[in-house]
PAZA-224495 format. One record per residue: residue number from 1; y, z, x negated of N, C-alpha, C in turn. Coordinates in nm, 4 decimals. Atoms other than C-alpha are relative to their C-alpha. Layout:
residues N
     i       n.c2       n.c3       n.c1      ca.c2      ca.c3      ca.c1       c.c2       c.c3       c.c1
   NUM          Y          Z          X          Y          Z          X          Y          Z          X
...
This chain:
residues 98
     i       n.c2       n.c3       n.c1      ca.c2      ca.c3      ca.c1       c.c2       c.c3       c.c1
     1     0.0311    -0.0431     0.1351     0.1706    -0.0308    -0.3601     0.0220     0.1493    -0.0193
     2    -0.0196    -0.1414     0.0204     0.3256     0.3200    -0.3483    -0.1165     0.0811     0.0616
     3     0.1105    -0.0723    -0.0690     0.0502     0.4312    -0.1069    -0.1242    -0.0029    -0.0874
     4     0.1219     0.0092     0.0855    -0.2268     0.3098    -0.3376     0.0164     0.0946    -0.1208
     5    -0.0233    -0.0859     0.1173    -0.0699     0.4906    -0.6351    -0.0083     0.1482     0.0394
     6     0.0009    -0.1399    -0.0458    -0.0148     0.8126    -0.4364    -0.1391     0.0490     0.0391
     7     0.1384    -0.0391    -0.0381    -0.3710     0.8139    -0.2953    -0.0837     0.0174    -0.1237
     8     0.0720    -0.0168     0.1230    -0.5093     0.7625    -0.6415     0.0376     0.1339    -0.0703
     9    -0.0417    -0.1266     0.0571    -0.2998     1.0546    -0.7746    -0.0570     0.1175     0.0791
    10     0.0531    -0.1051    -0.0872    -0.4097     1.2659    -0.4772    -0.1494     0.0256    -0.0352
    11     0.1400    -0.0187     0.0330    -0.7746     1.2031    -0.5567    -0.0216     0.0596    -0.1363
    12     0.0160    -0.0463     0.1344    -0.7304     1.2651    -0.9237     0.0345     0.1475    -0.0114
    13    -0.0434    -0.1413     0.0128    -0.5384     1.5915    -0.8968    -0.0611     0.0922     0.1067
    14     0.0448    -0.0861    -0.1070    -0.6430     1.7249    -0.5599    -0.1506     0.0276    -0.0048
    15     0.1429    -0.0180     0.0035    -1.0158     1.6724    -0.5851    -0.0465     0.0578    -0.1349
    16     0.0347    -0.0537     0.1301    -1.0194     1.7612    -0.9529     0.0243     0.1529    -0.0083
    17    -0.0307    -0.1400    -0.0027    -0.8780     2.1060    -0.8745    -0.1049     0.0834     0.0637
    18     0.0971    -0.0780    -0.0793    -1.1537     2.2140    -0.6342    -0.1039     0.0684    -0.0869
    19     0.1028    -0.0672     0.0798    -1.4306     2.2781    -0.8922     0.0602     0.1060    -0.0925
    20    -0.0655    -0.0975     0.0871    -1.1869     2.4561    -1.1213     0.0327     0.1265     0.0766
    21    -0.0373    -0.1153    -0.0811    -1.0582     2.6805    -0.8461    -0.1216     0.0770     0.0489
    22     0.1246    -0.0680    -0.0464    -1.4086     2.7516    -0.7194    -0.0615     0.0856    -0.1160
    23     0.0533    -0.0710     0.1140    -1.5254     2.8499    -1.0685     0.0849     0.1256    -0.0317
    24    -0.0844    -0.1145     0.0244    -1.2267     3.0775    -1.1170    -0.0186     0.1072     0.1052
    25     0.0220    -0.0979    -0.1082    -1.2766     3.2439    -0.7781    -0.1286     0.0734    -0.0187
    26     0.1273    -0.0625     0.0205    -1.6403     3.3125    -0.8511     0.0021     0.0915    -0.1215
    27    -0.0100    -0.0797     0.1215    -1.5636     3.4402    -1.1991     0.0780     0.1308     0.0205
    28    -0.0820    -0.1177    -0.0223    -1.2936     3.6801    -1.0830    -0.0629     0.0924     0.1076
    29     0.0636    -0.0821    -0.1042    -1.5102     3.8043    -0.7901    -0.0962     0.0978    -0.0549
    30     0.0973    -0.0852     0.0719    -1.7589     3.9602    -1.0299    -0.1211     0.0373     0.0912
    31     0.1170    -0.0485    -0.0773    -1.9843     4.1520    -0.7827    -0.0179    -0.0705     0.1347
    32     0.0120     0.0673    -0.1289    -1.9236     3.9287    -0.4801     0.0209    -0.1522    -0.0115
    33    -0.0215     0.1432     0.0234    -1.9603     3.5649    -0.5988    -0.0238    -0.0848     0.1261
    34     0.0290     0.0801    -0.1186    -2.1066     3.4425    -0.2688     0.1190     0.0098     0.0963
    35    -0.1181    -0.0161    -0.0839    -1.8130     3.5866    -0.0726     0.1179    -0.0786    -0.0517
    36    -0.1117     0.0764     0.0599    -1.5630     3.4356    -0.3159    -0.0220    -0.1494     0.0205
    37     0.0306     0.1430    -0.0217    -1.7375     3.0970    -0.2860     0.0280    -0.0376     0.1454
    38    -0.0196     0.0270    -0.1436    -1.7318     3.1150     0.0944     0.1490     0.0002     0.0363
    39    -0.1449    -0.0100    -0.0313    -1.3665     3.2162     0.1087     0.0735    -0.1191    -0.0625
    40    -0.0638     0.1152     0.0613    -1.2707     2.9414    -0.1324    -0.0212    -0.1261     0.0800
    41     0.0306     0.1178    -0.0827    -1.4425     2.6755     0.0785     0.0774     0.0086     0.1314
    42    -0.0784    -0.0187    -0.1201    -1.2755     2.8226     0.3891     0.1453    -0.0337    -0.0219
    43    -0.1416     0.0291     0.0303    -0.9357     2.8020     0.2218     0.0195    -0.1507    -0.0191
    44    -0.0111     0.1476     0.0145    -1.0022     2.4368     0.1269     0.0022    -0.0649     0.1362
    45     0.0055     0.0592    -0.1318    -1.0932     2.3567     0.4876     0.1280     0.0320     0.0778
    46    -0.1250    -0.0314    -0.0678    -0.7839     2.5368     0.6264     0.1141    -0.0844    -0.0605
    47    -0.1056     0.0867     0.0650    -0.5637     2.3539     0.3717    -0.0127    -0.1445     0.0452
    48     0.0196     0.1366    -0.0491    -0.7193     2.0241     0.4775     0.0519    -0.0192     0.1390
    49    -0.0465     0.0104    -0.1395    -0.6476     2.0930     0.8421     0.1499     0.0033     0.0091
    50    -0.1449    -0.0083    -0.0045    -0.2897     2.2027     0.7855     0.0657    -0.1170    -0.0678
    51    -0.0535     0.1173     0.0697    -0.2220     1.9261     0.5318    -0.0089    -0.1262     0.0850
    52     0.0153     0.1211    -0.0867    -0.3584     1.6628     0.7736     0.1009     0.0025     0.1156
    53    -0.0972    -0.0109    -0.1086    -0.1359     1.7958     1.0511     0.1375    -0.0349    -0.0461
    54    -0.1346     0.0276     0.0580     0.1765     1.7903     0.8278     0.0099    -0.1487    -0.0348
    55    -0.0021     0.1398     0.0346     0.0800     1.4462     0.6991     0.0179    -0.0901     0.1220
    56    -0.0150     0.0796    -0.1238     0.0470     1.3184     1.0559     0.1393     0.0031     0.0540
    57    -0.1376    -0.0121    -0.0432     0.3912     1.4477     1.1366     0.0926    -0.0965    -0.0748
    58    -0.0877     0.0858     0.0830     0.5387     1.2375     0.8560    -0.0044    -0.1482     0.0479
    59     0.0092     0.1385    -0.0470     0.4271     0.9178     1.0293     0.1215    -0.0409     0.0860
    60    -0.1164     0.0303    -0.0856     0.7263     0.9497     1.2630     0.1324     0.0171    -0.0751
    61    -0.1196    -0.0140     0.0787     0.9742     0.9996     0.9784     0.0302    -0.1347    -0.0696
    62    -0.0377     0.1200     0.0728     1.1464     0.7447     0.7566    -0.1031    -0.0380    -0.1051
    63     0.1064     0.0318     0.0969     0.8458     0.7660     0.5198    -0.1038    -0.0950     0.0555
    64     0.0959     0.0901    -0.0671     0.6299     0.5898     0.7768    -0.1433     0.0224    -0.0507
    65     0.1421    -0.0122     0.0423     0.2780     0.5119     0.6598    -0.0137     0.0527    -0.1431
    66     0.0058    -0.0610     0.1344     0.3598     0.6336     0.3065     0.0047     0.1495     0.0086
    67    -0.0145    -0.1461    -0.0187     0.4269     0.9824     0.4438    -0.1231     0.0815    -0.0271
    68     0.1182    -0.0787     0.0283     0.0695     1.1112     0.4476    -0.0393     0.0030    -0.1488
    69     0.0320     0.0025     0.1408     0.0136     1.0003     0.0889     0.0968     0.0853    -0.0795
    70    -0.1019    -0.0835     0.0686     0.3392     1.1707    -0.0205    -0.0374     0.1458     0.0203
    71     0.0375    -0.1370    -0.0293     0.2359     1.4908     0.1510    -0.1219     0.0447    -0.0815
    72     0.1209    -0.0278     0.0737    -0.1081     1.4811    -0.0041     0.0256     0.0156    -0.1490
    73    -0.0321    -0.0062     0.1394     0.0342     1.4188    -0.3489     0.0773     0.1296    -0.0349
    74    -0.0776    -0.1241     0.0260     0.2788     1.7070    -0.3218    -0.0921     0.1227     0.0076
    75     0.0906    -0.1116    -0.0111     0.0057     1.9421    -0.2023    -0.0919     0.0075    -0.1212
    76     0.0882     0.0048     0.1174    -0.2212     1.8317    -0.4833     0.0710     0.0501    -0.1261
    77    -0.0809    -0.0452     0.1121     0.0551     1.8861    -0.7366     0.0224     0.1530     0.0047
    78    -0.0243    -0.1452    -0.0125     0.1198     2.2347    -0.5951    -0.1221     0.0804    -0.0366
    79     0.1200    -0.0752     0.0421    -0.2418     2.3329    -0.6688    -0.0009     0.0288    -0.1483
    80    -0.0074    -0.0244     0.1442    -0.1565     2.3113    -1.0346     0.0745     0.1295    -0.0355
    81    -0.0746    -0.1235     0.0262     0.0795     2.6107    -1.0075    -0.0910     0.1216    -0.0091
    82     0.0845    -0.1226     0.0127    -0.1723     2.8849    -0.9261    -0.1135    -0.0207    -0.1000
    83     0.1075     0.0266     0.0959    -0.4418     2.7175    -1.1366     0.0514     0.0284    -0.1413
    84    -0.0598    -0.0193     0.1340    -0.2144     2.7167    -1.4416     0.0270     0.1488    -0.0230
    85    -0.0276    -0.1406     0.0146    -0.1087     3.0762    -1.3750    -0.1285     0.0786    -0.0279
    86     0.1264    -0.0692     0.0245    -0.4736     3.1912    -1.3579    -0.0529    -0.0260    -0.1410
    87     0.0479     0.0353     0.1329    -0.5640     3.0046    -1.6786     0.0846     0.0789    -0.1056
    88    -0.0876    -0.0720     0.0957    -0.2630     3.1540    -1.8620    -0.0303     0.1501    -0.0021
    89     0.0332    -0.1442    -0.0061    -0.3456     3.5049    -1.7390    -0.1308     0.0302    -0.0677
    90     0.1313    -0.0191     0.0627    -0.7070     3.4672    -1.8508     0.0148    -0.0086    -0.1542
    91    -0.0175     0.0141     0.1467    -0.5968     3.3492    -2.1977     0.0666     0.1230    -0.0605
    92    -0.0660    -0.1208     0.0512    -0.3653     3.6469    -2.2312    -0.0996     0.1142    -0.0061
    93     0.0995    -0.1072     0.0008    -0.6463     3.8838    -2.1373    -0.0969    -0.0184    -0.1146
    94     0.0940     0.0277     0.1109    -0.8783     3.7159    -2.3876     0.0637     0.0273    -0.1312
    95    -0.0685    -0.0243     0.1232    -0.6175     3.7374    -2.6606     0.0170     0.1512    -0.0270
    96    -0.0186    -0.1456     0.0155    -0.5574     4.1073    -2.5950    -0.1334     0.0676    -0.0295
    97     0.1344    -0.0568     0.0225    -0.9329     4.1810    -2.5908    -0.0491    -0.0219    -0.1419
    98     0.0459     0.0307     0.1374    -0.9795     4.0253    -2.9337     0.0727     0.0803    -0.0946
């Protein structure tokens, strides 16, 4: 049951962050939206590779088969930190401009 819950949370938060982060990267890139888009996708792929490796390592810990879902959930939750910071910074800039 914990694995099912954690995988659902991973899908909800992790996959929901990708379009938001992509849009923010393209918006902040201004004159180089294609480069920003390519780098964002590359970062997602690198994160997937590293996260999968770390998740695989947890299989030999006391977490057992729940380990990969825990790692994925933690990584997904961590994506909220820079996303929130970018949104708050943008709101501050918009408030100052008005």
